[in-house]
PLY file of the C-alpha trace (Angstrom):
ply
format ascii 1.0
element vertex 55
property float x
property float y
property float z
element edge 54
property int vertex1
property int vertex2
end_header
113.21 128.02 91.02
113.87 125.67 93.91
114.87 122.09 93.14
111.98 119.62 93.46
114.21 116.71 94.49
117.50 116.18 96.26
119.86 113.27 96.79
120.12 111.24 99.98
123.32 113.19 100.72
121.45 116.46 100.20
118.70 115.23 102.50
121.33 114.43 105.14
122.68 117.97 104.96
119.21 119.57 105.01
117.91 117.57 107.96
120.98 116.63 109.95
119.79 113.01 109.98
121.84 109.94 109.15
121.36 107.71 106.12
119.78 104.91 108.16
117.14 107.24 109.63
116.42 108.76 106.20
115.79 105.30 104.71
113.65 104.45 107.75
111.51 107.56 107.10
111.27 106.62 103.41
110.08 103.14 104.41
107.46 104.65 106.73
106.23 106.86 103.89
107.16 110.09 105.70
109.61 111.04 102.94
108.54 110.75 99.30
111.07 109.53 96.78
111.49 109.22 93.04
113.69 106.49 91.58
115.69 107.51 88.50
117.69 104.52 87.41
119.63 103.46 90.49
119.40 106.89 92.11
116.97 107.62 94.91
115.86 111.26 94.95
113.86 112.71 97.83
111.12 115.24 97.08
111.97 118.53 98.79
108.32 119.18 99.66
108.31 116.03 101.81
111.49 117.21 103.58
109.82 120.55 104.32
106.68 118.79 105.54
108.79 116.55 107.80
110.50 119.60 109.27
107.16 121.34 109.79
107.57 124.03 107.15
105.07 124.99 104.46
105.77 123.09 101.25
0 1
1 2
2 3
3 4
4 5
5 6
6 7
7 8
8 9
9 10
10 11
11 12
12 13
13 14
14 15
15 16
16 17
17 18
18 19
19 20
20 21
21 22
22 23
23 24
24 25
25 26
26 27
27 28
28 29
29 30
30 31
31 32
32 33
33 34
34 35
35 36
36 37
37 38
38 39
39 40
40 41
41 42
42 43
43 44
44 45
45 46
46 47
47 48
48 49
49 50
50 51
51 52
52 53
53 54
């Protein structure tokens, strides 16, 4: 089973983007996130959609 969320650091590694750009995409609604306490987790399906892959 693939993970359904990843950390900001994991998103950086998967996309090659910087933290500032990732938060910009989150603000634009192009990356979906889930807040768990203080942690921000990015939904992997939104990363795949951003990169043009099938979710």
